[in-house]
N, C-alpha and C positions, 0 to 999 in steps of 0.2 A: 456595529462589530461585536463580536463577544470573543476577546482575546484571549480568554482561559481557551478555549477550544483548540486555538493554533497552538496555545503553549501545550497543551496536553498533546497533541498530534505531534509536534516537534520531539517530545519527550520520545514519546511510540517510535518515533523514526531513528532516534539515534540507539532506543534499545535495540531493535530489531537490526541495526546494521552490527550492534556492538555483538550480538549470541549468533546473527548468523552471517552477518560478512556482505559482503556486494551479490549482488546478482551472479549468475554466470553468463546465462543470456534473456533476450527478451521473452523466449519460448519459459524459462521459468519464472518471470515477473507473471508473465498470462495466467500459469499454472497458479498461481498464490492470487492473483485477482479476482480468476473467475471462482476458485472458491471462496473469496470475502464476500464477492457478487451473489452467490449462493445463498450464505449465508442474513446477508444484509436482505433478500427475496424475502426468507422463509419470517424475519422477525417484521416482514412488512404485510403479509400473508396471515400471520398473527394479532397482528396490531396492537403488537408489546412496542409503543412507545422508544422507551426505555431503551429496548434492544436496538431498535433502529437509530438511533441516538449511537449507541457502542458501533455500530455494523457499520456506518458511514463512517465513523474514525478510522476505523479495521478497514476498511477497501480505500478510501486515501491515502493512508501508510504507505502502499506500498506502492503505488500508482505516484509520489510524489516522488520516492527511493530512488522508481526507475526514472524519472527524466531528471531528479539530479546526478544518478550515476549517470545517464547518458552522456551528460553535457560537461562531467569531470573526468571519464574513461573512453577516450578514445579506442581503447582495442576491444571494452563492449562492442561500440557502434561498427566497429570491422568485423568483430566475430556475428553480429546479430543482421550484416547485409547480405541479401541474395546476390 
């Protein structure tokens, strides 16, 4: 496996946490992920492989941030349960 991808991803996650803070809810995280998904889909449709690679990381970052936050933040877990 290419460890560089994971370093880039972890750095991106840390930068986003510092800039935006934690997600307010799973719904907010979903909105961010759907926006990134749309950008990934557009890159795939345009067959721009460099953009596809970037967008894969851009989508992975909020998904992993959400997973980490759900492990660490019991309040978020309670807010996000119906």
